[in-house]
C-alpha positions in Angstrom: 27.6 -1.3 76.6 30.6 0.4 78.6 31.0 3.3 80.9 29.6 6.6 79.2 32.5 9.0 78.5 32.4 12.7 78.8 31.1 14.9 75.9 33.8 15.7 73.2 34.6 19.3 73.8 34.5 20.3 70.1 32.0 18.2 67.9 31.9 19.1 64.2 29.1 21.4 63.2 27.6 21.4 59.8 27.5 17.8 59.0 25.3 17.1 55.8 21.8 16.1 56.9 19.1 14.7 54.4 15.5 14.8 54.6 12.7 12.3 53.3 9.4 13.1 54.2 5.8 12.1 53.6 2.5 13.6 54.4 2.4 12.1 57.8 6.2 11.1 58.4 9.7 13.2 58.4 13.0 11.5 59.0 16.6 13.2 58.8 19.6 11.1 57.9 23.1 11.9 58.2 25.3 10.0 55.5 28.6 10.7 56.8 27.4 9.4 60.3 27.1 5.8 58.9 23.9 6.8 57.6 22.0 7.6 61.0 18.7 8.2 61.6 18.9 11.2 63.3 15.1 12.0 63.6 11.6 10.2 62.8 9.2 12.9 63.6 5.0 12.3 63.3 4.1 15.3 61.2 0.8 15.4 62.5 1.5 16.0 66.0 5.3 16.8 66.0 6.1 13.7 68.0 9.9 12.7 67.9 10.1 9.0 68.3 13.8 8.7 68.3 16.0 9.7 71.7 18.8 12.7 72.0 20.9 12.0 74.6 20.5 15.0 77.5 24.2 16.1 77.7 23.8 18.1 75.0 27.2 16.2 72.7 25.7 17.3 69.3 26.9 15.5 66.5 30.5 14.8 65.3 32.1 12.1 63.5 34.0 9.1 65.3 36.8 6.8 64.2 35.8 3.3 63.7 38.1 2.0 66.7 36.0 4.2 68.8 34.0 2.6 71.4 29.8 3.4 70.5 29.5 5.0 74.0 31.6 8.0 72.5 29.5 8.4 70.0 26.5 11.0 69.3 23.9 8.4 70.8 21.7 10.1 68.7 19.0 7.9 66.9 19.5 5.1 64.8 22.4 3.3 63.7 23.0 0.3 61.5 25.0 -2.7 63.1 26.7 -4.9 60.9 28.4 -7.6 60.6 28.6 -7.6 64.4 26.9 -5.7 67.2 29.4 -6.3 70.4 33.2 -6.1 69.1 34.8 -9.7 68.4 37.7 -11.4 67.0 36.4 -13.2 63.6 38.6 -14.6 60.9 41.7 -12.5 61.9 39.6 -9.4 62.0 39.0 -7.2 64.9 35.5 -6.2 64.6 34.4 -3.0 66.1 31.6 -2.2 68.5 28.7 -2.0 66.9 30.0 -2.8 64.0 31.7 -1.5 61.2 29.0 0.9 59.3 28.0 3.4 62.0 31.2 5.4 62.1 32.1 5.6 58.3 30.5 7.7 55.5 28.0 6.2 52.9 27.6 7.1 49.7 24.3 8.8 48.4 23.1 6.8 45.2 19.7 8.5 45.0 17.7 11.2 47.0 14.1 12.6 46.3 11.5 14.2 48.4 10.2 10.6 49.6 13.1 8.4 49.0 16.8 7.9 49.9 19.1 5.2 48.5 22.9 4.9 50.0 25.3 2.1 50.0 28.5 1.7 52.0 31.7 -0.8 51.8 32.4 -2.2 54.8 36.2 -1.3 55.8 37.2 -4.7 57.5 34.9 -7.3 56.2 34.0 -8.2 52.3 30.6 -6.8 52.1 28.7 -4.1 50.4 25.6 -2.9 51.9 22.9 -1.0 50.1 19.6 0.7 51.9 16.5 2.6 50.5 14.4 4.5 52.6 10.9 5.1 50.9 8.1 7.1 52.7 4.5 6.6 52.2 1.8 8.0 54.4 2.4 7.1 57.7 4.9 4.3 56.8 8.7 4.1 56.0 10.1 1.1 54.5 13.6 0.1 54.7 15.0 -2.2 51.9 18.4 -3.6 52.4 20.8 -5.8 50.0 23.8 -7.3 51.2 26.6 -8.7 48.6 29.8 -10.7 49.9 32.5 -8.7 47.6 35.1 -11.7 49.1 36.2 -14.9 47.5 34.8 -17.3 50.7 31.6 -17.7 52.3 31.0 -15.1 55.1 29.0 -15.1 58.1 27.0 -11.7 59.2 24.7 -10.2 61.9 22.7 -7.3 60.9 20.8 -5.6 63.3 18.7 -2.1 63.4 19.8 -0.2 66.5 17.2 2.8 67.0 17.4 4.2 70.9 13.9 5.5 71.1 12.0 8.2 73.9 10.5 6.0 76.7 7.6 8.4 78.7 5.8 7.6 81.6 2.7 5.3 80.6 4.9 4.2 77.5 5.0 0.4 76.9 6.3 -2.1 74.7 4.5 -4.7 72.4 6.9 -7.7 71.9 5.2 -10.9 70.4 7.5 -13.3 72.6 6.9 -15.1 75.6 10.3 -16.1 76.4 13.7 -14.6 75.7 17.6 -15.1 76.3 19.7 -12.4 78.0 22.4 -10.9 75.8 23.7 -8.5 78.7 22.5 -6.5 81.8 23.6 -4.5 84.7 22.1 -4.6 87.9 19.8 -7.3 87.4 19.4 -11.1 88.7 18.6 -12.0 85.2 21.8 -14.3 84.9 24.8 -14.1 82.1 24.3 -14.5 78.1 22.1 -16.9 77.3 19.8 -17.3 80.4 16.5 -18.0 79.7 13.8 -15.6 80.9 10.0 -15.1 80.7 8.3 -12.0 79.2 7.3 -9.5 80.0 7.7 -10.3 83.9 11.1 -12.2 84.5 10.8 -11.6 88.2 8.1 -10.8 90.4 7.9 -7.3 90.7 9.5 -6.4 87.3 7.9 -5.6 84.2 10.2 -5.0 81.0 7.5 -4.2 78.8 6.8 -1.1 81.1 10.6 -0.4 81.6 9.8 -1.0 85.3 12.8 -2.6 87.2 10.7 -2.4 90.5 13.0 -2.7 93.5 16.5 -3.0 91.5 16.5 0.5 91.0 18.5 1.9 88.2 19.2 -1.3 85.7 19.4 -2.0 82.2 19.0 -5.1 80.3 19.7 -6.4 76.3 17.8 -9.8 75.8 17.0 -11.3 72.5 13.5 -13.5 71.6 13.6 -17.2 70.9 10.4 -17.5 69.2 8.5 -14.6 67.7 4.7 -15.3 67.5 4.6 -12.6 64.5 6.8 -10.0 62.7 5.8 -7.0 64.7 6.7 -5.1 67.6 5.5 -1.9 68.9 6.6 0.9 71.1 3.3 2.4 72.4 2.2 5.9 73.5 -1.2 5.9 75.1 -1.1 9.4 76.0 -1.1 10.3 72.0 -3.1 7.2 71.3 0.0 6.2 68.8 2.2 3.5 68.4 5.5 3.2 66.5 5.1 -0.2 64.8 8.0 -2.6 63.5 7.1 -5.0 60.5 9.2 -7.3 59.2 9.2 -10.9 57.7 10.4 -13.6 60.2 11.7 -16.0 57.2 14.3 -12.8 56.7 14.5 -11.5 60.2 13.9 -14.3 62.9 14.6 -12.4 66.0 13.9 -9.1 68.3 16.6 -7.6 70.1 15.3 -5.4 72.8 17.8 -2.7 74.8 15.7 -1.3 77.9 17.8 1.0 79.9 16.0 2.5 82.9 19.0 4.5 84.4 21.5 1.5 84.6 23.7 2.5 81.5 24.7 6.2 81.4 21.5 7.2 84.1 19.7 7.6 80.5 16.3 6.5 80.0 15.5 5.1 76.5 14.6 1.8 74.7 15.4 0.0 71.6 13.4 -2.4 69.4 16.0 -4.3 67.0 15.0 -6.5 64.4 17.6 -8.4 63.7 18.9 -11.7 61.4 20.5 -13.5 64.7 21.8 -13.3 68.0 23.8 -12.9 70.6 25.4 -9.7 69.9 28.9 -11.0 69.1 29.3 -12.4 65.8 31.5 -15.2 67.0 29.5 -16.2 69.4 26.3 -16.1 67.4 28.1 -18.1 64.7 29.0 -20.8 67.3 25.2 -20.9 68.0 24.3 -21.0 64.7 22.6 -18.0 64.9 23.4 -15.3 62.2 23.1 -15.4 58.4 26.0 -17.3 56.0 26.7 -15.8 52.5 28.6 -17.6 49.8 30.9 -15.7 47.6 29.6 -13.3 45.2 26.1 -13.7 46.8 23.7 -11.2 47.8 20.8 -11.6 50.4 18.0 -8.8 50.9 15.4 -8.2 53.6 13.2 -5.5 54.5 11.4 -3.5 57.3 8.8 -1.0 57.8 8.3 1.6 60.6 4.8 2.6 60.6 2.7 5.0 63.2 -0.5 3.9 64.2 -3.4 5.3 65.7 -5.5 3.2 68.4 -8.3 4.2 70.9 -7.2 4.5 74.6 
């Protein structure tokens, strides 16, 4: 990520927000902001799991060419077909992909479900997403279609910036990972191997504790997952937000940990994804992305679940 800019002077007001809810979960979605998940609330106690920047920048539209750092930064976005900007097949793919800064079409909306789709403005893809809530779970179902006339590669990653408070910790089902990017750490450059959760003595990434390093941030991606499940745990509430997925569909977890290293913010992101690292050109060179024939489709699912546990 790049330097954080100043808050826009004139954010747009009154952008349409759609709501879906069950007895236990409440989600807000902004279709014109790339289908952004603005809020995910546990209705049993009012806990907000999504992060909002403290600078009061509000919500507003962005151009597709804008750096992601100049966006609202609120909540969860869909990164596709790349995460970092890169050149691919003669196309300039934007920061955090093509979808987060363009409006999505609403196909259907009810109390507990929301169906949407979007045509990628640069690459030949159509993406559909369905959110369905039941009890304490939100199931996200995706289908992508290659609308072009030749084979295409892509990365997809869910990108939820989440609150991380004192005592919170991450449950990541992997013992090793590789560096995607870092700020003020000694972990090495992209692709460097690290151990989890303690890459060097005195640093605990699962606790967002960089020890003597001071303000720092790191993005890593897992090599091998022991299971298709990860979680942000909040012991003070006796709850965890669990990410569940099929490892044959989503083989990798990206994890972003920011303890003041980027923008002086404190937040984390658990990012189920179909490959790594974040630039599509590098992921394709490493054979760690997904390939789709002309006219073909691919589907995957992810569930967010709020669980209770005994402290």
